[in-house]
C-alpha positions as CSV (number, residue, x, y, z in Angstrom):
1,M,-22.0,2.3,-15.3
2,R,-22.6,0.7,-11.9
3,T,-20.9,-2.5,-12.9
4,Y,-17.6,-0.6,-13.6
5,A,-17.7,1.9,-10.8
6,L,-16.0,-0.1,-8.1
7,P,-13.4,-1.7,-10.3
8,A,-12.4,1.8,-11.6
9,S,-12.2,3.1,-8.1
10,W,-10.1,0.2,-7.2
11,A,-7.7,0.8,-10.2
12,L,-7.4,4.5,-9.4
13,G,-6.6,3.7,-5.9
14,I,-3.9,1.4,-6.8
15,I,-2.4,3.8,-9.2
16,A,-2.4,6.6,-6.9
17,V,-0.8,4.6,-4.1
18,V,1.9,3.5,-6.4
19,L,2.6,6.9,-7.6
20,A,2.6,8.4,-4.1
21,G,5.3,5.9,-3.1
22,F,7.7,7.9,-5.3
23,R,7.1,11.2,-3.3
24,T,9.7,12.0,-0.5
25,D,8.6,11.1,3.0
26,P,8.5,14.2,5.3
27,Y,8.8,12.2,8.4
28,L,12.1,10.5,7.3
29,E,13.4,13.7,6.1
30,H,12.6,16.3,8.9
31,V,12.1,14.1,11.9
32,R,14.5,11.3,11.4
33,E,16.9,13.6,9.4
34,I,17.6,11.0,6.8
35,P,18.5,12.9,3.6
36,P,16.9,12.0,0.3
37,P,16.7,10.0,-1.8
38,H,14.7,7.6,0.3
39,P,14.1,3.9,-0.9
40,Y,10.8,3.2,-2.5
41,P,8.4,1.8,0.3
42,G,7.6,-1.4,-1.6
43,S,6.2,-3.3,1.3
44,T,4.1,-0.4,2.4
45,V,2.6,0.1,-1.1
46,L,2.0,-3.7,-1.3
47,W,0.2,-3.8,2.0
48,I,-2.0,-0.8,1.0
49,A,-2.7,-2.3,-2.4
50,A,-3.8,-5.5,-0.6
51,F,-6.2,-3.5,1.6
52,I,-7.6,-1.6,-1.2
53,T,-8.2,-4.9,-3.1
54,I,-9.8,-6.5,0.0
55,Q,-12.2,-3.6,0.5
56,S,-13.2,-3.4,-3.1
57,A,-13.7,-7.2,-3.1
58,V,-15.9,-6.9,0.0
59,A,-17.9,-4.0,-1.5
60,I,-18.4,-5.9,-4.8
61,A,-19.5,-9.0,-2.9
62,V,-22.0,-7.0,-0.7
63,L,-23.3,-4.6,-3.2
64,R,-23.5,-7.0,-6.2
65,P,-23.6,-4.2,-8.7
66,W,-25.1,-6.2,-11.5
67,S,-28.3,-6.7,-9.5
68,Y,-28.1,-3.6,-7.3
69,H,-31.4,-1.6,-7.2
70,R,-31.7,0.9,-4.2
71,S,-30.9,-1.8,-1.6
72,W,-30.5,0.2,1.6
73,G,-29.4,-3.0,3.6
74,R,-26.8,-3.8,1.1
75,A,-25.5,-0.3,1.0
76,G,-25.5,0.0,4.8
77,V,-23.3,-3.1,5.2
78,A,-21.0,-1.6,2.5
79,A,-20.9,1.8,4.3
80,T,-20.3,0.0,7.7
81,T,-17.5,-2.0,6.2
82,S,-15.9,1.1,4.5
83,F,-16.2,2.9,7.8
84,G,-14.3,0.2,9.6
85,F,-11.5,0.2,7.1
86,L,-11.5,4.1,7.5
87,V,-11.1,3.8,11.2
88,L,-8.3,1.2,10.9
89,G,-6.5,3.4,8.4
90,I,-6.7,6.5,10.7
91,F,-5.4,4.5,13.6
92,T,-2.4,3.5,11.6
93,S,-1.6,6.8,10.1
94,M,0.9,8.3,12.5
95,H,4.3,8.9,10.8
96,A,2.9,7.1,7.8
97,P,4.5,7.6,4.3
98,P,2.7,9.6,1.7
99,A,1.3,6.4,0.2
100,H,-0.7,5.9,3.3
101,A,-2.1,9.5,3.2
102,I,-3.4,8.9,-0.3
103,Y,-5.0,5.5,0.9
104,L,-6.8,7.5,3.7
105,L,-8.1,9.8,1.0
106,W,-9.2,6.8,-1.0
107,L,-10.9,5.4,2.2
108,L,-12.7,8.7,2.7
109,A,-14.0,8.8,-0.9
110,A,-15.1,5.2,-0.6
111,F,-17.0,5.8,2.6
112,I,-18.6,8.9,1.3
113,A,-19.6,6.9,-1.8
114,M,-21.1,4.2,0.2
115,L,-22.8,6.4,2.6
116,G,-24.5,8.2,-0.5
117,L,-25.5,4.8,-1.8
118,F,-27.2,4.1,1.7
119,M,-28.8,7.5,2.0
120,H,-30.4,7.5,-1.5
121,P,-32.9,4.8,-0.8
122,V,-33.6,5.8,2.7
123,L,-34.5,9.4,1.7
124,H,-36.5,8.1,-1.2
125,T,-38.5,5.8,1.0
126,A,-38.9,8.4,3.7
127,R,-40.1,10.9,0.9
128,S,-42.5,8.4,-0.7
129,S,-43.9,7.3,2.7
130,R,-44.7,10.9,3.7
131,G,-46.7,11.4,0.5
132,T,-49.0,8.7,1.2
């Protein structure tokens, strides 16, 4: 299960971003007053797919899911990296197309998952050291 979780989240993120590219862009429609149909934001979707791929590759390289066993250090680095990508995503979100909004949701889910991976061994260690 743990070996396939990161590739599955990568695939879901790519699929969601590609599908979100087909939605109408409210900024183009209401602010810039460009009537639909809008062109598919191909370059935006490719950039977002590249960032999802980079973040997933970094998480796989850091966590090494095939040998992962409650390593708070690995999970802490992965959570920090995910937080950095989330901050960059938030900074670039003004007037962004719907694909970027989906990317932000994917980033938030990835950060929460990595934070959970970090907190689990930390809480387990704190609980076991309190009992001794």
